[in-house]
DRENTORKOL-3810 file (N, C-alpha, C; in nm, 4 decimals):
REM DRENTORKOL-3810
@n.u->-1.6314; n.v->6.1652; n.w->3.8927; ca.u->-1.7000; ca.v->6.0697; ca.w->3.8083; c.u->-1.6190; c.v->5.9403; c.w->3.8039
@n.u->-1.6841; n.v->5.8309; n.w->3.8296; ca.u->-1.6170; ca.v->5.7009; ca.w->3.8325; c.u->-1.5986; c.v->5.6473; c.w->3.6907
@n.u->-1.4906; n.v->5.5764; n.w->3.6721; ca.u->-1.4620; ca.v->5.5149; ca.w->3.5427; c.u->-1.5185; c.v->5.3737; c.w->3.5444
@n.u->-1.5968; n.v->5.3402; n.w->3.4440; ca.u->-1.6577; ca.v->5.2076; ca.w->3.4403; c.u->-1.5572; c.v->5.1042; c.w->3.3906
@n.u->-1.5846; n.v->4.9791; n.w->3.4207; ca.u->-1.4937; ca.v->4.8696; ca.w->3.3843; c.u->-1.4719; c.v->4.8565; c.w->3.2334
@n.u->-1.5775; n.v->4.8699; n.w->3.1507; ca.u->-1.5519; ca.v->4.8594; ca.w->3.0061; c.u->-1.4546; c.v->4.9652; c.w->2.9542
@n.u->-1.4593; n.v->5.0869; n.w->3.0108; ca.u->-1.3657; ca.v->5.1906; ca.w->2.9680; c.u->-1.2223; c.v->5.1541; c.w->3.0040
@n.u->-1.2031; n.v->5.0985; n.w->3.1222; ca.u->-1.0698; ca.v->5.0570; ca.w->3.1654; c.u->-1.0176; c.v->4.9462; c.w->3.0745
@n.u->-1.1024; n.v->4.8511; n.w->3.0434; ca.u->-1.0622; ca.v->4.7398; ca.w->2.9554; c.u->-1.0274; c.v->4.7934; c.w->2.8169
@n.u->-1.1096; n.v->4.8862; n.w->2.7644; ca.u->-1.0825; ca.v->4.9420; ca.w->2.6326; c.u->-0.9473; c.v->5.0119; c.w->2.6299
@n.u->-0.9222; n.v->5.0992; n.w->2.7281; ca.u->-0.7973; ca.v->5.1741; ca.w->2.7286; c.u->-0.6776; c.v->5.0840; c.w->2.7560
@n.u->-0.6984; n.v->4.9754; n.w->2.8296; ca.u->-0.5910; ca.v->4.8790; ca.w->2.8513; c.u->-0.5551; c.v->4.8106; c.w->2.7195
@n.u->-0.6553; n.v->4.7625; n.w->2.6469; ca.u->-0.6320; ca.v->4.6980; ca.w->2.5167; c.u->-0.5738; c.v->4.7975; c.w->2.4170
@n.u->-0.6295; n.v->4.9173; n.w->2.4153; ca.u->-0.5847; ca.v->5.0214; ca.w->2.3228; c.u->-0.4399; c.v->5.0605; c.w->2.3521
@n.u->-0.4086; n.v->5.0791; n.w->2.4784; ca.u->-0.2730; ca.v->5.1181; ca.w->2.5170; c.u->-0.1697; c.v->5.0143; c.w->2.4799
@n.u->-0.1996; n.v->4.8873; n.w->2.5063; ca.u->-0.1052; ca.v->4.7806; ca.w->2.4719; c.u->-0.0853; c.v->4.7729; c.w->2.3207
@n.u->-0.1935; n.v->4.7877; n.w->2.2467; ca.u->-0.1836; ca.v->4.7797; ca.w->2.1006; c.u->-0.1034; c.v->4.8966; c.w->2.0443
@n.u->-0.1319; n.v->5.0167; n.w->2.0905; ca.u->-0.0637; ca.v->5.1348; ca.w->2.0375; c.u->0.0842; c.v->5.1339; c.w->2.0768
@n.u->0.1139; n.v->5.1038; n.w->2.2017; ca.u->0.2544; ca.v->5.1034; ca.w->2.2463; c.u->0.3346; c.v->4.9950; c.w->2.1751
@n.u->0.2769; n.v->4.8763; n.w->2.1604; ca.u->0.3508; ca.v->4.7694; ca.w->2.0921; c.u->0.3691; c.v->4.8018; c.w->1.9442
@n.u->0.2671; n.v->4.8608; n.w->1.8812; ca.u->0.2794; ca.v->4.8982; ca.w->1.7397; c.u->0.3809; c.v->5.0108; c.w->1.7214
@n.u->0.3835; n.v->5.1052; n.w->1.8139; ca.u->0.4806; ca.v->5.2146; ca.w->1.8065; c.u->0.6234; c.v->5.1609; c.w->1.8185
@n.u->0.6456; n.v->5.0706; n.w->1.9125; ca.u->0.7792; ca.v->5.0114; ca.w->1.9273; c.u->0.8188; c.v->4.9324; c.w->1.8025
@n.u->0.7246; n.v->4.8586; n.w->1.7448; ca.u->0.7562; ca.v->4.7818; ca.w->1.6243; c.u->0.7847; c.v->4.8761; c.w->1.5079
@n.u->0.7125; n.v->4.9869; n.w->1.4996; ca.u->0.7381; ca.v->5.0836; ca.w->1.3939; c.u->0.8771; c.v->5.1451; c.w->1.4082
@n.u->0.9183; n.v->5.1742; n.w->1.5315; ca.u->1.0541; ca.v->5.2247; ca.w->1.5558; c.u->1.1570; c.v->5.1247; c.w->1.5054
@n.u->1.1341; n.v->4.9970; n.w->1.5325; ca.u->1.2276; ca.v->4.8927; ca.w->1.4895; c.u->1.2349; c.v->4.8835; c.w->1.3367
@n.u->1.1196; n.v->4.8870; n.w->1.2720; ca.u->1.1165; ca.v->4.8725; ca.w->1.1256; c.u->1.1805; c.v->4.9943; c.w->1.0576
@n.u->1.1484; n.v->5.1135; n.w->1.1043; ca.u->1.2081; ca.v->5.2345; ca.w->1.0473; c.u->1.3583; c.v->5.2370; c.w->1.0743
@n.u->1.3974; n.v->5.1950; n.w->1.1936; ca.u->1.5401; ca.v->5.1895; ca.w->1.2265; c.u->1.6149; c.v->5.0921; c.w->1.1381
@n.u->1.5555; n.v->4.9767; n.w->1.1136; ca.u->1.6169; ca.v->4.8776; ca.w->1.0253; c.u->1.6341; c.v->4.9349; c.w->0.8851
@n.u->1.5332; n.v->5.0057; n.w->0.8388; ca.u->1.5406; ca.v->5.0685; ca.w->0.7075; c.u->1.6537; c.v->5.1717; c.w->0.7031
@n.u->1.6712; n.v->5.2476; n.w->0.8106; ca.u->1.7786; ca.v->5.3469; ca.w->0.8137; c.u->1.9165; c.v->5.2820; c.w->0.8163
@n.u->1.9285; n.v->5.1692; n.w->0.8834; ca.u->2.0579; ca.v->5.0992; ca.w->0.8867; c.u->2.0978; c.v->5.0563; c.w->0.7462
@n.u->2.0040; n.v->5.0017; n.w->0.6711; ca.u->2.0368; ca.v->4.9531; ca.w->0.5374; c.u->2.0407; c.v->5.0630; c.w->0.4317
@n.u->1.9864; n.v->5.1798; n.w->0.4623; ca.u->1.9868; ca.v->5.2915; ca.w->0.3668; c.u->2.0794; c.v->5.4040; c.w->0.4095
@n.u->2.1769; n.v->5.3759; n.w->0.4917; ca.u->2.2626; ca.v->5.4808; ca.w->0.5471; c.u->2.3305; c.v->5.5633; c.w->0.4373
@n.u->2.3861; n.v->5.4987; n.w->0.3365; ca.u->2.4560; ca.v->5.5726; ca.w->0.2308; c.u->2.3596; c.v->5.6610; c.w->0.1516
@n.u->2.2433; n.v->5.6090; n.w->0.1221; ca.u->2.1427; ca.v->5.6874; ca.w->0.0488; c.u->2.0950; c.v->5.8039; c.w->0.1347
@n.u->2.0715; n.v->5.7761; n.w->0.2632; ca.u->2.0224; ca.v->5.8800; ca.w->0.3534; c.u->2.1260; c.v->5.9897; c.w->0.3784
@n.u->2.2540; n.v->5.9582; n.w->0.3663; ca.u->2.3570; ca.v->6.0608; ca.w->0.3841; c.u->2.3444; c.v->6.1693; c.w->0.2773
@n.u->2.2910; n.v->6.1318; n.w->0.1618; ca.u->2.2710; ca.v->6.2277; ca.w->0.0532; c.u->2.1307; c.v->6.2891; c.w->0.0603
@n.u->2.0290; n.v->6.2032; n.w->0.0685; ca.u->1.8901; ca.v->6.2496; ca.w->0.0599; c.u->1.8319; c.v->6.3014; c.w->0.1916
@n.u->1.8728; n.v->6.2421; n.w->0.3028; ca.u->1.8181; ca.v->6.2798; ca.w->0.4339; c.u->1.9310; c.v->6.2883; c.w->0.5362
@n.u->2.0194; n.v->6.3841; n.w->0.5209; ca.u->2.1361; ca.v->6.3910; ca.w->0.6096; c.u->2.1025; c.v->6.4261; c.w->0.7545
@n.u->1.9797; n.v->6.4648; n.w->0.7827; ca.u->1.9381; ca.v->6.5002; ca.w->0.9180; c.u->1.8988; c.v->6.3787; c.w->1.0022
@n.u->1.8839; n.v->6.2623; n.w->0.9410; ca.u->1.8480; ca.v->6.1420; ca.w->1.0174; c.u->1.9624; c.v->6.1039; c.w->1.1116
@n.u->1.9312; n.v->6.0469; n.w->1.2271; ca.u->2.0349; ca.v->6.0205; ca.w->1.3287; c.u->2.1513; c.v->5.9345; c.w->1.2804
@n.u->2.1233; n.v->5.8319; n.w->1.2045; ca.u->2.2304; ca.v->5.7434; ca.w->1.1582; c.u->2.3123; c.v->5.8100; c.w->1.0469
@n.u->2.2433; n.v->5.8751; n.w->0.9560; ca.u->2.3124; ca.v->5.9412; ca.w->0.8444; c.u->2.3953; c.v->6.0605; c.w->0.8914
@n.u->2.3490; n.v->6.1302; n.w->0.9928; ca.u->2.4213; ca.v->6.2481; ca.w->1.0416; c.u->2.5381; c.v->6.2112; c.w->1.1328
@n.u->2.5440; n.v->6.0873; n.w->1.1767; ca.u->2.6506; ca.v->6.0445; ca.w->1.2662; c.u->2.6147; c.v->6.0597; c.w->1.4129
@n.u->2.4933; n.v->6.1035; n.w->1.4403; ca.u->2.4476; ca.v->6.1172; ca.w->1.5792; c.u->2.4445; c.v->5.9804; c.w->1.6484
@n.u->2.4053; n.v->5.8772; n.w->1.5740; ca.u->2.4089; ca.v->5.7384; ca.w->1.6211; c.u->2.5086; c.v->5.6623; c.w->1.5361
@n.u->2.5735; n.v->5.5628; n.w->1.5952; ca.u->2.6526; ca.v->5.4712; ca.w->1.5133; c.u->2.5694; c.v->5.3452; c.w->1.4899
@n.u->2.6206; n.v->5.2545; n.w->1.4094; ca.u->2.5435; ca.v->5.1357; ca.w->1.3716; c.u->2.5106; c.v->5.0488; c.w->1.4917
@n.u->2.6031; n.v->5.0351; n.w->1.5857; ca.u->2.5758; ca.v->4.9491; ca.w->1.7010; c.u->2.4670; c.v->5.0091; c.w->1.7902
@n.u->2.4631; n.v->5.1404; n.w->1.8046; ca.u->2.3561; ca.v->5.2047; ca.w->1.8807; c.u->2.2218; c.v->5.1835; c.w->1.8115
@n.u->2.2216; n.v->5.1987; n.w->1.6801; ca.u->2.0987; ca.v->5.1785; ca.w->1.6035; c.u->2.0495; c.v->5.0347; c.w->1.6170
@n.u->2.1399; n.v->4.9382; n.w->1.6064; ca.u->2.0997; ca.v->4.7978; ca.w->1.6188; c.u->2.0494; c.v->4.7666; c.w->1.7595
@n.u->2.1081; n.v->4.8292; n.w->1.8605; ca.u->2.0587; ca.v->4.8117; ca.w->1.9974; c.u->1.9167; c.v->4.8651; c.w->2.0111
@n.u->1.8919; n.v->4.9842; n.w->1.9565; ca.u->1.7579; ca.v->5.0439; ca.w->1.9627; c.u->1.6571; c.v->4.9565; c.w->1.8892
@n.u->1.6978; n.v->4.9034; n.w->1.7744; ca.u->1.6094; ca.v->4.8158; ca.w->1.6974; c.u->1.5761; c.v->4.6903; c.w->1.7776
@n.u->1.6774; n.v->4.6240; n.w->1.8318; ca.u->1.6549; ca.v->4.5010; ca.w->1.9088; c.u->1.5700; c.v->4.5283; c.w->2.0328
@n.u->1.5991; n.v->4.6377; n.w->2.1017; ca.u->1.5232; ca.v->4.6729; ca.w->2.2216; c.u->1.3774; c.v->4.7023; c.w->2.1866
@n.u->1.3544; n.v->4.7719; n.w->2.0756; ca.u->1.2178; ca.v->4.8039; ca.w->2.0330; c.u->1.1396; c.v->4.6781; c.w->1.9967
@n.u->1.2047; n.v->4.5852; n.w->1.9275; ca.u->1.1383; ca.v->4.4590; ca.w->1.8941; c.u->1.1054; c.v->4.3827; c.w->2.0215
@n.u->1.1993; n.v->4.3777; n.w->2.1137; ca.u->1.1777; ca.v->4.3066; ca.w->2.2398; c.u->1.0605; c.v->4.3662; c.w->2.3180
@n.u->1.0586; n.v->4.4965; n.w->2.3354; ca.u->0.9494; ca.v->4.5617; ca.w->2.4084; c.u->0.8163; c.v->4.5400; c.w->2.3371
@n.u->0.8176; n.v->4.5533; n.w->2.2054; ca.u->0.6957; ca.v->4.5333; ca.w->2.1277; c.u->0.6408; c.v->4.3926; c.w->2.1468
@n.u->0.7269; n.v->4.2941; n.w->2.1357; ca.u->0.6814; ca.v->4.1556; ca.w->2.1489; c.u->0.6394; c.v->4.1237; c.w->2.2928
@n.u->0.7100; n.v->4.1786; n.w->2.3914; ca.u->0.6696; ca.v->4.1571; ca.w->2.5306; c.u->0.5316; c.v->4.2171; c.w->2.5578
@n.u->0.5061; n.v->4.3354; n.w->2.5052; ca.u->0.3731; ca.v->4.3952; ca.w->2.5201; c.u->0.2671; c.v->4.3116; c.w->2.4494
@n.u->0.3025; n.v->4.2587; n.w->2.3322; ca.u->0.2093; ca.v->4.1729; ca.w->2.2601; c.u->0.1768; c.v->4.0466; c.w->2.3367
@n.u->0.2790; n.v->3.9833; n.w->2.3923; ca.u->0.2577; ca.v->3.8616; ca.w->2.4710; c.u->0.1814; c.v->3.8946; c.w->2.5989
@n.u->0.2166; n.v->4.0056; n.w->2.6631; ca.u->0.1493; ca.v->4.0471; ca.w->2.7864; c.u->0.0012; c.v->4.0761; c.w->2.7617
@n.u->-0.0316; n.v->4.1229; n.w->2.6431; ca.u->-0.1716; ca.v->4.1530; ca.w->2.6111; c.u->-0.2545; c.v->4.0260; c.w->2.5964
@n.u->-0.1871; n.v->3.9124; n.w->2.5794; ca.u->-0.2551; ca.v->3.7832; ca.w->2.5623; c.u->-0.3508; c.v->3.7878; c.w->2.4435
@n.u->-0.3064; n.v->3.8534; n.w->2.3379; ca.u->-0.3891; ca.v->3.8703; ca.w->2.2185; c.u->-0.3167; c.v->3.8104; c.w->2.0982
@n.u->-0.3654; n.v->3.6976; n.w->2.0516; ca.u->-0.3058; ca.v->3.6338; ca.w->1.9345; c.u->-0.3099; c.v->3.7245; c.w->1.8116
@n.u->-0.4216; n.v->3.7944; n.w->1.7845; ca.u->-0.4211; ca.v->3.8842; ca.w->1.6676; c.u->-0.3146; c.v->3.9930; c.w->1.6761
@n.u->-0.2928; n.v->4.0478; n.w->1.7960; ca.u->-0.1916; ca.v->4.1519; ca.w->1.8105; c.u->-0.0519; c.v->4.0955; c.w->1.7873
@n.u->-0.0242; n.v->3.9796; n.w->1.8430; ca.u->0.1077; ca.v->3.9166; ca.w->1.8235; c.u->0.1305; c.v->3.8863; c.w->1.6754
@n.u->0.0299; n.v->3.8317; n.w->1.6091; ca.u->0.0419; ca.v->3.8014; ca.w->1.4655; c.u->0.0632; c.v->3.9285; c.w->1.3839
@n.u->-0.0039; n.v->4.0356; n.w->1.4216; ca.u->0.0134; ca.v->4.1639; ca.w->1.3524; c.u->0.1556; c.v->4.2147; c.w->1.3686
@n.u->0.2086; n.v->4.2063; n.w->1.4897; ca.u->0.3448; ca.v->4.2544; ca.w->1.5155; c.u->0.4476; c.v->4.1713; c.w->1.4389
@n.u->0.4342; n.v->4.0395; n.w->1.4450; ca.u->0.5313; ca.v->3.9514; ca.w->1.3790; c.u->0.5263; c.v->3.9680; c.w->1.2273
@n.u->0.4063; n.v->3.9727; n.w->1.1714; ca.u->0.3967; ca.v->3.9858; ca.w->1.0257; c.u->0.4422; c.v->4.1244; c.w->0.9789
@n.u->0.4159; n.v->4.2279; n.w->1.0570; ca.u->0.4659; ca.v->4.3609; ca.w->1.0211; c.u->0.6182; c.v->4.3626; c.w->1.0203
@n.u->0.6791; n.v->4.3009; n.w->1.1201; ca.u->0.8250; ca.v->4.2924; ca.w->1.1247; c.u->0.8790; c.v->4.2124; c.w->1.0063
@n.u->0.8131; n.v->4.1018; n.w->0.9736; ca.u->0.8576; ca.v->4.0195; ca.w->0.8608; c.u->0.8548; c.v->4.0993; c.w->0.7303
@n.u->0.7469; n.v->4.1721; n.w->0.7069; ca.u->0.7395; ca.v->4.2533; ca.w->0.5858; c.u->0.8391; c.v->4.3679; c.w->0.5901
@n.u->0.8631; n.v->4.4253; n.w->0.7073; ca.u->0.9634; ca.v->4.5305; ca.w->0.7210; c.u->1.1023; c.v->4.4802; c.w->0.6873
@n.u->1.1324; n.v->4.3582; n.w->0.7289; ca.u->1.2617; ca.v->4.2972; ca.w->0.6964; c.u->1.2712; c.v->4.2722; c.w->0.5463
@n.u->1.1655; n.v->4.2165; n.w->0.4878; ca.u->1.1673; ca.v->4.1893; ca.w->0.3442; c.u->1.1806; c.v->4.3182; c.w->0.2631
@n.u->1.1255; n.v->4.4266; n.w->0.3135; ca.u->1.1316; ca.v->4.5550; ca.w->0.2444; c.u->1.2717; c.v->4.6154; c.w->0.2508
@n.u->1.3387; n.v->4.6040; n.w->0.3642; ca.u->1.4607; ca.v->4.6809; ca.w->0.3877; c.u->1.5914; c.v->4.6049; c.w->0.3711
@n.u->1.5963; n.v->4.4810; n.w->0.4160; ca.u->1.7230; ca.v->4.4095; ca.w->0.4279; c.u->1.7827; c.v->4.3801; c.w->0.2911
@n.u->1.9128; n.v->4.4027; n.w->0.2810; ca.u->1.9835; ca.v->4.3852; ca.w->0.1540; c.u->2.0402; c.v->4.2435; c.w->0.1451
@n.u->1.9506; n.v->4.1485; n.w->0.1261; ca.u->1.9869; ca.v->4.0071; ca.w->0.1111; c.u->1.9214; c.v->3.9590; c.w->-0.0181
@n.u->1.9872; n.v->3.8665; n.w->-0.0832; ca.u->1.9352; ca.v->3.8148; ca.w->-0.2094; c.u->1.7900; c.v->3.7692; c.w->-0.1938
@n.u->1.7056; n.v->3.8015; n.w->-0.2881; ca.u->1.5627; ca.v->3.7712; ca.w->-0.2932; c.u->1.4803; c.v->3.8580; c.w->-0.1969
@n.u->1.5461; n.v->3.9448; n.w->-0.1238; ca.u->1.4724; ca.v->4.0380; ca.w->-0.0388; c.u->1.4988; c.v->4.1783; c.w->-0.0927
@n.u->1.4981; n.v->4.2777; n.w->-0.0067; ca.u->1.5158; ca.v->4.4178; ca.w->-0.0476; c.u->1.4076; c.v->4.4558; c.w->-0.1481
@n.u->1.2834; n.v->4.4335; n.w->-0.1070; ca.u->1.1693; ca.v->4.4575; ca.w->-0.1934; c.u->1.1581; c.v->4.6021; c.w->-0.2383
@n.u->1.2202; n.v->4.6949; n.w->-0.1662; ca.u->1.2081; ca.v->4.8351; ca.w->-0.2023; c.u->1.2742; c.v->4.8670; c.w->-0.3357
@n.u->1.3582; n.v->4.7768; n.w->-0.3864; ca.u->1.4230; ca.v->4.8003; ca.w->-0.5160; c.u->1.3277; c.v->4.7779; c.w->-0.6322
@n.u->1.2195; n.v->4.7049; n.w->-0.6093; ca.u->1.1204; ca.v->4.6780; ca.w->-0.7125; c.u->0.9950; c.v->4.7595; c.w->-0.6795
@n.u->0.9533; n.v->4.8497; n.w->-0.7666; ca.u->0.8379; ca.v->4.9354; ca.w->-0.7354; c.u->0.7102; c.v->4.8582; c.w->-0.7030
@n.u->0.6847; n.v->4.7500; n.w->-0.7760; ca.u->0.5631; ca.v->4.6718; ca.w->-0.7487; c.u->0.5698; c.v->4.6055; c.w->-0.6116
@n.u->0.6841; n.v->4.5434; n.w->-0.5800; ca.u->0.6983; ca.v->4.4778; ca.w->-0.4497; c.u->0.6973; c.v->4.5785; c.w->-0.3350
@n.u->0.7600; n.v->4.6923; n.w->-0.3560; ca.u->0.7623; ca.v->4.7959; ca.w->-0.2516; c.u->0.6212; c.v->4.8458; c.w->-0.2226
@n.u->0.5472; n.v->4.8767; n.w->-0.3270; ca.u->0.4098; ca.v->4.9234; ca.w->-0.3109; c.u->0.3229; c.v->4.8156; c.w->-0.2476
@n.u->0.3386; n.v->4.6924; n.w->-0.2932; ca.u->0.2608; ca.v->4.5822; ca.w->-0.2386; c.u->0.2897; c.v->4.5616; c.w->-0.0907
@n.u->0.4155; n.v->4.5681; n.w->-0.0551; ca.u->0.4561; ca.v->4.5493; ca.w->0.0836; c.u->0.3927; c.v->4.6544; c.w->0.1741
@n.u->0.4024; n.v->4.7787; n.w->0.1350; ca.u->0.3462; ca.v->4.8874; ca.w->0.2149; c.u->0.1942; c.v->4.8745; c.w->0.2228
@n.u->0.1317; n.v->4.8445; n.w->0.1117; ca.u->-0.0137; ca.v->4.8310; ca.w->0.1079; c.u->-0.0609; c.v->4.7126; c.w->0.1929
@n.u->0.0062; n.v->4.6009; n.w->0.1816; ca.u->-0.0324; ca.v->4.4819; ca.w->0.2584; c.u->-0.0227; c.v->4.5089; c.w->0.4080
@n.u->0.0856; n.v->4.5704; n.w->0.4501; ca.u->0.1038; ca.v->4.5943; ca.w->0.5938; c.u->0.0072; c.v->4.6995; c.w->0.6445
@n.u->0.0035; n.v->4.8146; n.w->0.5798; ca.u->-0.0748; ca.v->4.9265; ca.w->0.6343; c.u->-0.2241; c.v->4.9134; c.w->0.6101
@n.u->-0.2636; n.v->4.8578; n.w->0.4966; ca.u->-0.4063; ca.v->4.8518; ca.w->0.4646; c.u->-0.4719; c.v->4.7210; c.w->0.5063
@n.u->-0.3956; n.v->4.6150; n.w->0.5179; ca.u->-0.4568; ca.v->4.4861; ca.w->0.5524; c.u->-0.4146; c.v->4.4357; c.w->0.6899
@n.u->-0.2870; n.v->4.4070; n.w->0.7061; ca.u->-0.2400; ca.v->4.3416; ca.w->0.8280; c.u->-0.2704; c.v->4.4253; c.w->0.9520
@n.u->-0.2333; n.v->4.5512; n.w->0.9504; ca.u->-0.2540; ca.v->4.6357; ca.w->1.0692; c.u->-0.4023; c.v->4.6576; c.w->1.0952
@n.u->-0.4790; n.v->4.6857; n.w->0.9914; ca.u->-0.6218; ca.v->4.7125; ca.w->1.0108; c.u->-0.6961; c.v->4.5893; c.w->1.0613
@n.u->-0.6757; n.v->4.4768; n.w->0.9951; ca.u->-0.7445; ca.v->4.3545; ca.w->1.0361; c.u->-0.6921; c.v->4.3053; c.w->1.1708
@n.u->-0.5620; n.v->4.3151; n.w->1.1912; ca.u->-0.5045; ca.v->4.2707; ca.w->1.3186; c.u->-0.5547; c.v->4.3510; c.w->1.4367
@n.u->-0.5604; n.v->4.4830; n.w->1.4234; ca.u->-0.6116; ca.v->4.5664; ca.w->1.5331; c.u->-0.7615; c.v->4.5456; c.w->1.5521
@n.u->-0.8330; n.v->4.5253; n.w->1.4445; ca.u->-0.9773; ca.v->4.4985; ca.w->1.4539; c.u->-0.9997; c.v->4.3690; c.w->1.5325
@n.u->-0.9275; n.v->4.2653; n.w->1.4973; ca.u->-0.9424; ca.v->4.1376; ca.w->1.5678; c.u->-0.8957; c.v->4.1498; c.w->1.7130
@n.u->-0.7922; n.v->4.2271; n.w->1.7373; ca.u->-0.7465; ca.v->4.2497; ca.w->1.8744; c.u->-0.8565; c.v->4.3185; c.w->1.9559
@n.u->-0.9240; n.v->4.4148; n.w->1.8957; ca.u->-1.0305; ca.v->4.4866; ca.w->1.9661; c.u->-1.1509; c.v->4.3975; c.w->1.9930
@n.u->-1.1755; n.v->4.3023; n.w->1.9037; ca.u->-1.2893; ca.v->4.2122; ca.w->1.9242; c.u->-1.2652; c.v->4.1144; c.w->2.0387
@n.u->-1.1400; n.v->4.0856; n.w->2.0629; ca.u->-1.1096; ca.v->3.9963; ca.w->2.1752; c.u->-1.1071; c.v->3.8498; c.w->2.1362
@n.u->-1.1523; n.v->3.7644; n.w->2.2277; ca.u->-1.1401; ca.v->3.6196; ca.w->2.2153; c.u->-1.2055; c.v->3.5611; c.w->2.0910
@n.u->-1.3195; n.v->3.6126; n.w->2.0540; ca.u->-1.3939; ca.v->3.5542; ca.w->1.9427; c.u->-1.3713; c.v->3.6308; c.w->1.8136
@n.u->-1.2555; n.v->3.6931; n.w->1.8020; ca.u->-1.2288; ca.v->3.7808; ca.w->1.6888; c.u->-1.2297; c.v->3.7080; c.w->1.5549
@n.u->-1.1715; n.v->3.5886; n.w->1.5496; ca.u->-1.1663; ca.v->3.5172; ca.w->1.4223; c.u->-1.3065; c.v->3.4803; c.w->1.3757
@n.u->-1.3893; n.v->3.4314; n.w->1.4665; ca.u->-1.5265; ca.v->3.3966; ca.w->1.4319; c.u->-1.6037; c.v->3.5189; c.w->1.3851
@n.u->-1.5913; n.v->3.6296; n.w->1.4568; ca.u->-1.6618; ca.v->3.7517; ca.w->1.4184; c.u->-1.6089; c.v->3.8082; c.w->1.2868
@n.u->-1.4791; n.v->3.8001; n.w->1.2657; ca.u->-1.4223; ca.v->3.8475; ca.w->1.1394; c.u->-1.4763; c.v->3.7652; c.w->1.0227
@n.u->-1.4805; n.v->3.6345; n.w->1.0382; ca.u->-1.5345; ca.v->3.5488; ca.w->0.9313; c.u->-1.6819; c.v->3.5779; c.w->0.9069
@n.u->-1.7578; n.v->3.6026; n.w->1.0120; ca.u->-1.8990; ca.v->3.6378; ca.w->0.9951; c.u->-1.9131; c.v->3.7685; c.w->0.9182
@n.u->-1.8328; n.v->3.8673; n.w->0.9539; ca.u->-1.8402; ca.v->3.9967; ca.w->0.8862; c.u->-1.7981; c.v->3.9869; c.w->0.7400
@n.u->-1.6927; n.v->3.9110; n.w->0.7137; ca.u->-1.6483; ca.v->3.8942; ca.w->0.5747; c.u->-1.7524; c.v->3.8184; c.w->0.4927
@n.u->-1.8152; n.v->3.7195; n.w->0.5530; ca.u->-1.9221; ca.v->3.6450; ca.w->0.4846; c.u->-2.0381; c.v->3.7386; c.w->0.4532
@n.u->-2.0760; n.v->3.8207; n.w->0.5498; ca.u->-2.1834; ca.v->3.9176; ca.w->0.5284; c.u->-2.1494; c.v->4.0124; c.w->0.4136
@n.u->-2.0275; n.v->4.0646; n.w->0.4135; ca.u->-1.9861; ca.v->4.1557; ca.w->0.3071; c.u->-1.9861; c.v->4.0874; c.w->0.1702
@n.u->-1.9425; n.v->3.9612; n.w->0.1679; ca.u->-1.9353; ca.v->3.8874; ca.w->0.0418; c.u->-2.0733; c.v->3.8626; c.w->-0.0180
@n.u->-2.1687; n.v->3.8224; n.w->0.0666; ca.u->-2.2989; ca.v->3.7833; ca.w->0.0149; c.u->-2.3979; c.v->3.8988; c.w->-0.0014
@n.u->-2.3800; n.v->4.0046; n.w->0.0743; ca.u->-2.4795; ca.v->4.1108; ca.w->0.0697; c.u->-2.4321; c.v->4.2400; c.w->0.0058
@n.u->-2.3069; n.v->4.2442; n.w->-0.0410; ca.u->-2.2610; ca.v->4.3637; ca.w->-0.1103; c.u->-2.1985; c.v->4.3313; c.w->-0.2403
END
């Protein structure tokens, strides 16, 4: 059975989106583990960084490599919505985890919940939807939101 062109295009778009999102998720979770190493040594001693399986420099290398691969896949996909989704997810991941003044949102329950909700329920869903729509995604998204606003 021959594979039709639309199926190939779908799986190409789907593959780039999933692989880039997976790499970005590895980076964000890794960043969180770097900044929570002391807490994880008590609460989650089986994690690679907390158990000593990885050292900090190995973890930072994996994080940087994951971000690089994720962004290269995003750029290679030639999809502005996908790139915006990856960058904004990373930005919120940094704000959630990094222990810098005015950041480290996980210390505040409202900010932590908001951060997770914004990324998982809005940014990723809308970004992947627009990526799947392709070139005219912004126009179609605005049409759909207008329809929802006026008819529901």
